[in-house]
N, C-alpha and C positions, 0 to 999 in steps of 0.2 A: 269461902272454900279454902281448904288447907290440904297440903300434902307434904310429907316428910321424906327425906332421903331420895330425892328425885335426881336422876341423871339429866343434866342439861348440857346441850351442845350449842354453842354460839358459832355461827359461820358466816362467811361473806361479809364481814364487818367493814364498814366504812366509817372512820372516825371524823366527825364534823367539828368537835371542840374538845380540847383536852389532850393529854399526853399518853393515852392508852396505846400501846404499841403492838397489839396483836390483831391479826385479821380473823383468828378463830381461837377458841378455847373450850374446854370442858370443865364442868364442876358438879359436885354433888351439892344439892341445896334443899332448903325448905321453901315451899312456895305458898303464898297466900294471895287470894284475890278478893278484895273487898273495896267498896266505894269506887269501883271502876279502875283500881290500881292493882297491877300484878307485880308482886315483889318476889324476887328470887334471891334468897339469902344463903350464900355459901360460906359465911363467916368472914373470910378474907376479902371476898368480892361480893358485892350486892348489885343486882340489876333491878331497875324500876321502870315499868312500862305502863303508861296510861292507856286505857281502852281505845281512846280516840286515835292513838297512833298505831293501831293494828291495821295493817293493810289486808291481811288474809290469814285464815287459819285452815290448815289441812289436817284431816284425821288420817293417821297412819295406823298400822297394826301396833296396838299398845302404846301409842305416842301421838302427840300433836306437834305440828310444825307451824310456827308463827312467823309471818313476814311483818317486820315492824320498822318504823322510822322514829327517829329522835327519842330513843330511850337512853336512860342513864346507866352508866357502869361506874360504880364507886369502888376504888381500890386504895387502901392506905390513906383515906381521907381525900384523895384526888378524884374529882368527878370528871368523866368524859361523856360526850353525847355521841351515840352511834346509830347506824342503820344496818339492818342485816336480818339473818334468819336465826330463830331460836327453836331447837327441838327439845321437847320435854317428854321423857319416858315415864308415863303415868300408869302403865299396866292396864288393868281392867277398868280403871276410872277414866281412861282417855276420852271415851265418848261423852261422859258427863262434863268434863272440862271443855271439850269442843263445843258442846251445846251452850255452856255458860258464857264462853268467850265470844262465840260467833253468833249466838242467838237463834240457832235452828234446833228443832226438836223432831 
């Protein structure tokens, strides 16, 4: 699955490894989900999340919110590992992404 120009909001971040110094941030990114890997590529920042590290997915109006542990945030070649919440504004495709990531139909 792919989506372009998605607004992503990362919040309640707890950094376990690395020097990433923010507890929250927003970015516009391209999203791909294949082979159980969710990639959020904002150019300068890239976040990678394996499906096994998804604790929960909530369907919101035109968005999904993912509760995730141990996902990577790469910025300027520096990789950090974080836990937190990721909100993806997917518009009318939100339900399709919810079903793909959480496995419900």
